[in-house]
N, C-alpha and C positions, 0 to 999 in steps of 0.2 A: 235447607241443608247448607252448612257452611263449607267453603272450599277446604280441601284437605290441608293445604299449607297453613291455613288459619288455625286448624285444630291441633297441629303439632306444636310442641313446645318451641319457643323462640330459639333456644340454644341448639335444638336439633337442626333447624334451618341454617343457622350459622355454621354448625359443624359439617353439614352436607356441602355447603358452598366451599368451605376450606378443604374438605376431602377431595371434592371434584377438582379443585385447582391443583392439587398434588398429582392428579392423574395426567396433567399436562406435561409433567417432567418427562414422562415416557408414555405418550398419549395412547390410550386404548378405549377412547370414548365412542368409537363407531366400529362397524364390522371390519374395517381395514386393520385396526390395531397397529397403526404405523410405527409407534414407538419413538416418534421424534419428540424433541424437547421444545414444546411450543412456548414455554416460559423464557427460553433463550432465543426466541425469535425464529426458530426453525418452523417450516410449514410442511405438512404432509399432503395427502391427496386433496383434502378440503381447501387447501391454499389459505388457511386461516391461522393466525397467530393466537394471541391471548384475547384480543379485542373483537367484539361483535361488530358487524356491519349490517345495516338494514337498508332496504330499498324504498320501503313505504310502510305506512300503517293507516288504519282507519276502519270504520264499520264496513263489513263485507256482507252483501246480501245475496251472494252466489254460492254460499256453502250449503251443506245438507240442512234440511228443514229444522231438525232439533238444535242446530247450532245458530242458524241465522235468525230464527224467530221472526219478530216484526221490528226489532231494533238493530239487527245486524250482529255479526260475530266480530269481536274486536281483534282484527287480524294484524299481525306484525310479520312482514316478509323479510326474512334474513337473507343477505347476499351470500353466495357460495353454496356448495353442496358436496356431500361425500360420495355422490354418484355422478356418472357421466352419461346420462341418457341421451342418445343421439337424436331423439325426437322431442326433446324437452320443449314444452310450450312456454316456459318462462326462462329460456336459456340466457336471455340478457342478464337476468338476476343470478341464476344458478351457475352458469358457466362463464359468463363475461364479467361477473362480479360487480355489476352496477349497483352502487350503494354508497353509504357514508358511515364512518365509524361513530359508535356511541359508547359512552361509559356506562357502567352499571347504574349510576345515578340517573343518567339521561334515559336509559331504558326503563327504569322504575317510573319516571315521570310520564313516559309514553303509556305505560300500563294504566296509571292513574287517570291520564287524560281519556283513554278509551272507556274506562269505567264512568268517568264524568259525562261522556257522550251518551250513556245509557246502554252500551253494548251488553249482550247477555253473557259474554265470556271473554277471556284473553286467549287468542288463538295464535300459537307460535308455529309459523310455517318454516319448515326446514330448520329445526332447532338442534339437530343431533350434534353438529360440530361446535355449537356455542352454548352448551348447557352450563358451562362455568359462569359466564356473565349473566345468564338467565337466573341462576340460583343467587348470585350476588345481588341482582336487581330485585329479586323477590324479598330478600331480607329487608331491603330499604322500603319497597312498596308496601309490604305487610305492615311495617311500623307506621305507615302513613294512611292505613285504612283500606288497602286493597283487599277485596273479599270475593271477587268473581271466580268461577271455576276456571281452571287452567287446562287448555287443550294442547296436547303434544301432537302436532300434525307433521308426520314423518314419512319419508320414503321407505321406511321399514328396514334399513340396513344399520341397525342399532346393536351395540354390544351389550351383553348382560351386565358388564361392569357399570356402564352408564345408567342402565335401567334400574339397577339396585340403588343408585344414588337418588333416583327420582321416586322411589317407593314412598307412599304416604304424602307425596307433595303434588304430583300430577293427578288431576281429577278425571280427565278424559284423554284416553289414548286414541289417536286416529292414524294407524299405519296403512301404508300401501302394501298390497301383496301383488308384486309385478310379474313374477316369473315362477314357473315350476321346474324349469330346465336351467341348469347352471351354465351350460355352454352358450345358450341363447342370451342369458343375462350378461355373460362376459362379452358377447358380440355387440349387443345393443345398448348396454349401460356400462361396459368396461369395469365390471365388478366381479371378483371371484366368490364362489360359494354362496351366491345370493339365496337360493332356496333354503339351505340349511340355516344360515344366519337369520334370515327373515322369519322362518318358522319358529325358531327358538325364541326370538324376540317377541313375536306375537303371542306365544304361549305365556311368556313371562308377563307381558302387559295384561293379559286376561287374568292371570293369577292375582295380580295386584288389584285390579279394579272391577273385574267381572263384566257381565253384560250391561248394556246401556240402560241407565235409569233416567226417566223423564219426570219433570214436575207436572202439576195439574194443568199447566198450559202447553205441555208437549215440548218443553225446553230441556235439553240435556243437562244433567247435573253431575253424573258420575258414570264411569264405565268405558266400554270400547266400541268404536265404530271401525269398520274395515272398508277400505276403498280398493276396488279392482278395476283397472283400465283394460277394456277389451282391445286387443291389438289385431291387426290384419293377419290373415292366414294362421290364426291360432298360435302366434308367436308367444303369447303369454302362458299358454298351457292352462286355460281357464278351468277345464274340468278337474284337473288334479288339484288346483288351488281350492276350488269350492268343496271338493271332497275332503281335503285336509281340514278346512274350517268346520265342516259338518261333523267330522269324526273326532278331531282333536281339540276343537274349541267349543262351539255351541251352535246349534241351528237357530238359537234365539239371538245370534249376533246381528247387530244392525249393519247391513251390507249395502254399500253403494256400488252397483255395477255401472261403470261409466262408459258412455258412448261418444265422448267428445274427441277421440283421437284424430289428429290431423298430422300429415307428414311435414313437420317443421324442423328447423335447425339443420341437422346433417342427414335427415331421413332420406333425402333423394339419392344418397350414396348406397342405399340398401334396398334392392328391388322388393324384398318381402314386406317391407313396411312403408313403401313409397306410394301409399294411397290411403284415403279414409276407409274406415270399416264400413261394411254394408249393413243394411237393416237386418238382413238374415243372420249375419254373424252375431249381432247384438241380441237378437231375439233368441237365438240358440242358447246363449249363455244365461239369459233371463229364465228361459224355460227350464234349463238344468237346475238353476238355483231354486226354483219353486218345487221341482220334483224331488230335490234333496231335503225339503222341509223348511227352507228359509221363508219367513213371512215378513220380516222387517226389512223391506227392500226400498231403496231410494231410487 
């Protein structure tokens, strides 16, 4: 199966990149819809102008099994984020913006380099605020032979405007579903209306790509994976999130229920999340997922 962006007409990819750039004039490319003119140098919540910054790239062997395979997922970590998670485990990158600027041509070369290393896919980590340079880079990289599946690895606070630009181009969506309660999302990630925006984004992603499709070797080719991080004291509202996925998306969803929460960054300021999760908390969510009919669990 060829990557989606390889199958579309070249002019379509060019047009999407140009259309995406116009959105920067009054930016609405994430759930904030700040409306700032990023082409004029203004910066919204993501603290990003027109240019992408990256912190690192390379084969990653710590991703979900269908992504990492045996040769690794070709991961590109973008600096900055449109969320402000007070417990972020990569806060140096997401909040402190540790990274260096890259042009679309340089980003294209990184993608091609990862393909040359034998990676199974191109995994874009925190891409929401930089889809314009990503699309510009894809135009260049495709013309030079890039053909790996494209993974959109997001915190899930994505606007429908942005996702429509990516339709037929992204192969694999991998959103987080972090919270079912808007006030808790505001408290711990400083974002308004997260459940509503997240749920409509996940529904749109699934409409575009459907459930996850694997090749004969178990490597992801197309579709959606969902990540859910279990938080202490049920801050995430895991039951409501799992029921939403089961009822509104699909119980055939490939679901990663993550147990790696640690109280990093600013978490010590919040008593409810200032500890690791317990084994019992994690097992409760896993048991619920199985009882709801989920079988593709990582």
